N, C-alpha and C positions, 0 to 999 in steps of 0.2 A: 478844591474840586471833590475830594473824598467826602467832606462833610455835606456838600450839596447832594451827592448821590445817596448818602445815608438818609438824609432828610426826605428825599424823593421816595426812597424805599419805605420809610416809616409812614409817610403821608399816603402812599398807595394802600398800605395795609389799613391805615386809619380811615380811609374811605370805604374799604371793604367790610370792616367789622360792624359799623352801624347797619349796613344793608343786611348782613347775616343776622344781627340781633332782631331786626324788624321781621325778617322771615321766620325766625324761631318763635317770636311772640305771636305772630299771626297763625302759624301752623298748629300751635298748641299740642305738639307731639314731639317725642324724642326721635322719631323716625328721621333718618338722614343726619342725625347729630352724632358726634363722636367725642365722648368725654376724654379719652386718652389724648386725642388731638388737641382739644382745647387746653387741657392741663399742660401739655408739652409747649404750646404756644405761650401760655401764661408764664411758665418757667423760663422760657426764652426771653421774654420781656424783662423779667426780674433780673436775669443775667445781664441783659443789655444795660439796664439801669445801673447795676453794680459796677459793670465795666467802666462806665463813665466816671463813677466816683473813685475808682482805684487807678484811673489813668491820670498820672501826674501832669502830663501835657495838657489834657483837657481841663483839669482842675486849676492849673495855672492861669488859664484863660476863661475861667468859669463866668466871670462878670460879662464877658462878651459872647459866650456861647451857651448860656443857661437855657435858651429856648429849645435846644435839641431835646432836652429831657422832657419838655412838655409833651412832645409827640409820643415818647415812650410811655409816659404816665397815662395819656389819653387812651392809647391802645391797650394798656394793662387794665384800665377801668372797663373798656369795652369788652374785652375777653372775660373779665371777671363777671360782668353783667350777663354775658352769654352762658357762663357756667351756672349762675343763679337761675336763669331761665330754663336751663336744662333740667334742674331739679324740680322746678315748677311744672314743666311739661311731663316729667316722669311721674309726678303725683297725679296729674290729669290723665295720663295714660292708664295708670293703675285704677283710678276711679271709673274710667270708661271700660275697663276690662281688656285693655289691649296688651 
């Protein structure tokens, strides 16, 4: 049950990040974006991934539960993409004199 709830949490975030990324791409500005927030979330996903690898119980059943890590990596990639877009938008803001 705990694993199911963890997956539901990660999937919920996984649905939110692409929507946030699309919004950031369309807005073409850093207004409303928070780099410390994104960096903290990115760090949190890295910690979540590492926690799976150091959890001996999880690793003992890795062949059956590998799919959980896919959700973590997907979210990490999404947040990394948002960080990349932040710097793009910051450059656009600077070019526009904002």
